C-alpha positions in Angstrom: 4.6 7.4 -18.4 2.9 7.3 -15.1 0.5 4.7 -15.9 1.3 1.1 -13.9 4.3 3.0 -12.4 2.9 2.6 -9.0 2.8 -1.2 -9.6 6.7 -1.2 -9.7 6.7 1.1 -6.6 4.7 -1.7 -4.9 6.9 -4.1 -5.5 9.8 -1.8 -4.7 8.3 -1.0 -1.3 8.0 -4.6 -0.2 11.2 -5.5 -0.7 12.3 -2.6 1.2 10.3 -3.8 3.8 11.5 -6.9 3.9 14.7 -5.8 4.3 14.0 -3.8 7.3 14.3 -0.7 5.8 10.6 0.9 7.1 11.5 4.5 6.3 12.1 4.0 2.6 9.3 1.7 2.4 6.7 3.6 3.9 7.8 6.6 1.5 7.6 4.3 -1.5 4.2 3.3 -0.2 2.9 6.8 -0.1 4.1 7.6 -3.8 2.6 4.1 -5.0 -0.6 5.4 -3.2 -0.5 9.0 -4.4 0.3 7.6 -7.9 -2.5 5.1 -8.3 -5.1 7.2 -7.2 -4.0 10.0 -9.5 -4.0 7.4 -12.4 -7.4 6.1 -10.8 -5.6 2.6 -10.8 -7.9 0.7 -8.3 -5.9 -2.5 -8.4 -2.3 -0.7 -7.3 -4.6 1.8 -4.8 -5.6 -1.4 -2.9 -2.1 -3.0 -2.7 -0.8 0.2 -1.8 -3.2 0.5 1.0 -2.1 -2.8 1.9 1.6 -1.8 1.9 1.0 1.2 3.8 -1.0 -0.5 6.6 2.1 -2.9 6.9 4.7 -0.7 6.9 2.7 1.7 9.4 2.2 -0.8 11.6 6.0 -2.1 11.8 7.4 1.5 12.1 4.7 2.9 14.6 3.4 -0.1 16.7 1.5 1.6 19.1 -0.7 3.2 16.2 -2.2 -0.3 15.2 -5.6 1.0 14.9 -4.0 3.1 11.9 -2.3 0.1 10.6 -5.4 -1.9 10.2 -7.4 1.0 9.1 -5.5 1.0 5.7 -5.2 -2.5 5.2 -8.9 -2.4 5.6 -9.1 0.4 3.1 -7.1 -1.8 0.8 -9.5 -4.8 1.3 -12.8 -2.6 0.3 -11.2 -1.6 -3.1 -9.8 -5.4 -3.8 -13.7 -6.0 -2.7 -15.0 -3.7 -5.1 -12.9 -5.5 -7.9 -14.1 -9.0 -7.0 -10.0 -9.9 -5.9 -10.9 -10.7 -2.5 -13.3 -12.6 -0.7 -13.8 -12.3 3.1 
C-alpha cells in the first residue's frame, strides 16, 4: 500500500542526511515527494520539501536559493494545514 509510505521515506531520508549520505538522502527525499504528491498527502509533501531543501543545501551549496525555495514551499504547505505559524 503506497498510502503513508512517504512518511517512512522521509524518516529514512533524515537518517541518511544525518549520517552524511547526501546522495541517498536526496534520492529518498525525491521519492517521498513523488509519493506524497501522487497520493495527495499534504503533510508528507510539506515535510518532503523540507528534506529536499536540506539535502539540496548541503549537496549544492552554490545553489542555496534552490534549497531555500524548497524549504519555503514546504512552509507554505504546512501553513495551509495550520501546522506552521510564521
